[in-house]
C-alpha positions in Angstrom: 7.2 4.6 -23.7 3.7 5.4 -24.7 2.6 3.6 -27.9 1.3 5.9 -30.6 -1.9 3.8 -31.0 -2.7 4.4 -27.4 -2.8 8.2 -27.8 -6.0 10.1 -28.2 -6.7 13.1 -30.4 -9.5 15.6 -29.7 -11.1 17.5 -32.6 -13.2 20.5 -31.7 -15.0 22.3 -34.6 -18.6 23.6 -34.9 -18.6 23.0 -38.7 -19.6 19.4 -39.4 -17.9 19.4 -42.8 -14.6 20.5 -41.2 -15.0 17.8 -38.5 -15.5 15.1 -41.1 -12.5 16.3 -43.2 -10.3 16.3 -40.0 -11.5 12.8 -39.1 -10.9 11.5 -42.6 -7.4 13.0 -42.7 -6.4 11.6 -39.3 -7.8 8.2 -40.1 -5.7 8.0 -43.2 -2.4 7.9 -41.4 -3.1 7.4 -37.7 -4.9 4.6 -35.9 -5.4 6.1 -32.4 -8.7 7.0 -30.8 -10.5 10.1 -32.0 -12.6 12.3 -29.7 -15.0 14.7 -31.4 -16.6 17.9 -30.0 -18.9 20.4 -31.8 -17.7 23.4 -29.7 -15.1 24.5 -27.2 -17.3 23.9 -24.1 -18.0 20.3 -25.2 -14.3 19.8 -25.9 -13.4 21.1 -22.4 -16.0 18.7 -20.8 -14.5 15.8 -22.7 -11.0 16.6 -21.5 -12.1 16.5 -17.9 -13.2 12.9 -18.4 -11.0 11.5 -21.2 -7.5 13.0 -21.4 -6.2 13.6 -24.9 -2.6 14.8 -25.4 -3.3 16.4 -28.8 -6.2 18.9 -29.4 -7.0 20.3 -32.8 -9.4 23.1 -32.3 -11.1 25.7 -34.5 -10.9 29.3 -33.4 -14.4 30.5 -34.0 -16.9 28.3 -32.0 -20.0 29.0 -29.9 -20.0 28.9 -26.1 -16.2 28.7 -25.9 -13.9 29.6 -28.7 -10.6 28.0 -29.5 -8.4 30.6 -27.8 -10.4 30.4 -24.6 -10.1 26.6 -24.7 -6.3 26.8 -25.2 -6.1 29.3 -22.3 -8.0 27.0 -20.0 -5.9 24.0 -20.9 -2.7 26.0 -20.1 -4.2 27.2 -16.8 -5.1 23.7 -15.7 -2.6 21.2 -14.2 -3.1 18.0 -16.2 -0.9 14.9 -15.5 0.5 15.2 -18.9 1.1 18.1 -21.4 -1.6 18.8 -24.0 -0.3 19.9 -27.4 -2.9 22.2 -29.2 -3.2 23.1 -32.8 -5.4 26.1 -33.6 -7.3 26.2 -36.9 -8.7 29.5 -38.2 -9.5 31.5 -41.3 -8.1 34.6 -39.7 -4.8 35.3 -41.3 -3.6 38.6 -39.9 -0.2 38.4 -38.1 -1.7 39.8 -34.9 -4.2 36.9 -34.9 -1.3 34.4 -35.1 0.3 36.1 -32.1 -3.0 36.2 -30.2 -3.5 32.5 -30.7 0.0 31.6 -29.6 -0.2 33.9 -26.6 -3.5 32.1 -25.6 -1.5 28.9 -25.3 -1.7 27.2 -28.8 1.4 25.3 -29.8 0.8 25.6 -33.5 -1.4 27.6 -35.9 -2.9 26.4 -39.2 -4.9 28.6 -41.5 -8.2 27.5 -43.0 -9.0 26.2 -45.5 -6.1 23.9 -44.5 -3.8 22.0 -46.8 -4.2 18.3 -46.0 -0.5 17.6 -46.5 0.7 20.5 -44.4 -1.7 19.7 -41.6 -0.6 16.0 -41.7 3.0 17.1 -41.3 2.2 19.4 -38.4 0.1 16.7 -36.7 3.0 14.2 -37.2 5.4 16.7 -35.7 3.0 17.2 -32.7 2.8 13.4 -32.2 6.6 13.2 -32.1 6.7 15.9 -29.5 4.0 14.1 -27.5 5.8 10.8 -27.7 9.1 12.3 -26.5 7.2 14.1 -23.7 5.7 10.8 -22.7 9.1 9.1 -22.7 10.5 11.9 -20.5 7.5 11.7 -18.1 8.1 8.0 -17.8 11.8 8.5 -17.1 10.9 11.2 -14.5 8.5 8.8 -12.9 11.2 6.2 -12.6 13.6 8.8 -11.2 11.0 9.9 -8.7 10.5 6.3 -7.5 14.3 5.8 -7.3 14.6 9.0 -5.2 11.9 7.8 -2.9 13.7 4.5 -2.5 17.0 6.2 -1.8 15.3 8.5 0.7 14.0 5.4 2.5 17.4 3.7 2.4 19.0 6.9 3.9 16.6 6.5 6.9 17.1 2.8 7.5 20.0 1.2 9.3 21.5 -1.3 6.8 22.4 -3.9 9.4 19.4 -4.0 11.8 16.8 -3.0 9.1 15.2 -0.4 11.5 15.3 3.4 11.3 18.6 5.1 11.9 19.6 7.9 14.3 18.9 10.7 11.7 15.4 9.4 11.3 15.0 9.3 15.1 15.8 13.0 15.4 13.1 13.8 12.8 10.5 11.6 14.5 11.0 12.8 18.0 11.0 16.4 17.0 7.6 15.8 15.4 6.2 13.8 18.3 7.4 16.2 21.0 6.0 19.1 19.0 2.6 17.3 19.1 3.0 17.0 22.9 3.7 20.7 23.3 0.9 21.8 21.0 -1.8 19.3 21.9 -0.7 17.5 25.0 -0.3 14.2 23.3 1.6 11.9 25.7 4.4 9.7 24.3 6.7 7.0 25.7 10.4 6.3 25.1 12.1 2.9 25.6 15.9 2.8 25.4 17.4 -0.7 25.0 20.9 -2.1 25.1 22.0 -5.6 24.3 23.5 -7.1 27.5 27.3 -7.8 27.4 27.5 -7.2 23.6 31.2 -6.3 23.6 31.9 -9.6 25.3 29.8 -11.4 22.7 31.8 -9.8 19.9 35.1 -10.5 21.6 34.2 -14.1 22.1 32.4 -15.0 18.8 33.6 -12.3 16.4 31.9 -9.3 14.7 30.1 -11.4 12.1 28.3 -13.2 14.9 27.6 -9.9 16.6 26.1 -8.5 13.4 23.8 -11.6 13.2 22.4 -11.1 16.7 21.8 -7.4 16.1 19.8 -8.3 13.0 17.8 -10.8 15.1 17.2 -8.3 17.9 16.2 -5.6 15.4 13.8 -7.9 13.6 12.2 -9.1 16.9 11.7 -5.6 18.2 10.2 -4.5 14.9 7.8 -7.4 14.9 6.7 -6.8 18.5 6.0 -3.1 18.7 2.7 -1.5 17.6 2.3 -0.3 14.0 2.3 3.3 15.3 5.5 2.8 17.2 8.9 3.3 15.7 12.2 1.6 16.5 15.6 3.2 15.8 19.2 2.1 16.0 20.6 4.9 18.1 24.2 3.7 18.1 26.1 0.5 18.3 23.8 -2.0 20.0 21.6 0.7 21.5 18.0 0.9 20.3 15.3 3.5 21.0 11.6 3.0 20.6 9.1 5.9 20.4 5.6 5.1 21.4 3.2 7.9 20.3 0.0 8.4 22.4 1.3 6.1 25.1 1.3 6.8 28.9 3.9 5.8 31.5 2.3 2.5 32.5 1.9 1.4 28.9 5.5 2.3 28.2 6.7 0.1 31.1 4.6 -2.8 29.9 6.1 -2.3 26.4 9.6 -2.4 27.7 9.0 -5.5 29.8 7.4 -7.2 26.7 10.5 -6.4 24.6 12.8 -7.8 27.2 10.8 -11.0 27.3 10.6 -11.3 23.6 14.4 -11.2 23.3 14.8 -13.8 26.0 12.4 -16.0 24.2 14.6 -16.0 21.2 16.9 -18.3 23.2 20.0 -17.0 21.3 23.1 -18.4 23.0 25.4 -15.9 24.6 28.6 -17.5 26.2 29.0 -14.5 28.5 25.3 -13.7 29.0 22.9 -14.2 31.8 22.1 -18.0 32.0 24.0 -18.3 28.7 21.3 -16.5 26.7 21.1 -13.2 24.9 19.1 -10.5 26.8 18.5 -6.8 26.7 18.1 -4.1 29.4 15.7 -1.2 29.0 15.1 2.2 30.4 11.7 3.7 30.0 10.0 7.1 30.6 7.0 9.0 29.3 6.5 12.6 28.4 3.2 13.8 29.9 1.7 16.7 31.8 3.1 15.2 35.1 6.5 14.8 33.5 6.6 17.8 31.2 9.7 18.7 29.3 10.1 21.6 26.9 13.0 19.8 25.1 12.8 16.2 23.9 16.5 15.8 24.9 15.4 15.9 28.5 13.1 13.0 27.9 15.7 11.0 26.1 18.2 11.7 29.0 15.6 10.3 31.4 15.4 7.1 29.4 19.2 6.9 29.2 19.5 7.3 33.0 16.9 4.6 33.5 18.8 2.3 31.2 22.0 2.9 33.1 20.1 1.9 36.3 18.9 -1.3 34.7 22.4 -2.2 33.6 23.9 -1.2 37.0 21.5 -3.4 39.0 21.8 -6.7 37.1 20.7 -6.2 33.5 18.0 -8.3 31.7 15.4 -5.9 33.3 13.4 -2.7 32.9 14.0 0.4 35.0 11.7 3.4 34.8 12.6 7.0 35.4 10.9 7.8 38.6 9.7 11.4 37.9 7.7 10.0 34.9 5.6 7.9 37.2 4.4 10.8 39.5 0.7 11.3 39.2 -0.9 14.7 38.8 -2.6 15.8 42.1 -6.4 15.6 42.1 
């Protein structure tokens, strides 16, 4: 919560005697910082540089009067609320309504009674303190919501993005291809003989290698690339602004990285854990109006890699066709 001594109060009055009286009154019961302006325009310029949550402003001032200052405060989006008290010798009921309509929170007639003004200032400071506590709570809630949003997009086991997040990302990336012709690559991976690993060593051991694979892939891809757990042991990597050749190289690198982990697999190739990968790229030579067609190409290539021995990369052939000169 904001401490009262950290709060600032801005006094705006063109009468030097009134300014001195206000400063003396505030100093008698409140130890925060005082900002002083001799007219509304100066007060407005101060607020742009040095935020004050409480403004005590005279109505009749040169350059910018109190009601105009209150109106500008209400029309401007400050990070925090500004509580304004309007001081004036005008005592007609319609003047009170005009001041409040301009955006003043309170209205005190001049010459002011020191005790009354002190009570009104204390009430304003309580409101400001409560507003500060609410803003702090809202900030904490916003951070928590951001964290929850992040967690909703991350697979809790592999610590990479989940399938829901994949759909959002590929929609965006494919739209950029359709709009601007920005090529992108897709790598679809599968852990080889994962069911046999689970059946032999148990699901806890299976969860462990999925975490290892997810971490290794995340550490290997470019910062602009994204890895997603698509389902079970299946992982999809999106490579923005990548061509077909670069996507093939990325798939081969990922396969090698997983082999280099040297994780034992009792039913795996040479007794080690490995992955198979299918790759494709969306480009002008392999144009697709729907991203699902590109994903299907990667899935077909992955099926081919698994069918022809695993621990390898297969590419969808139509993606490798060059545009005729």
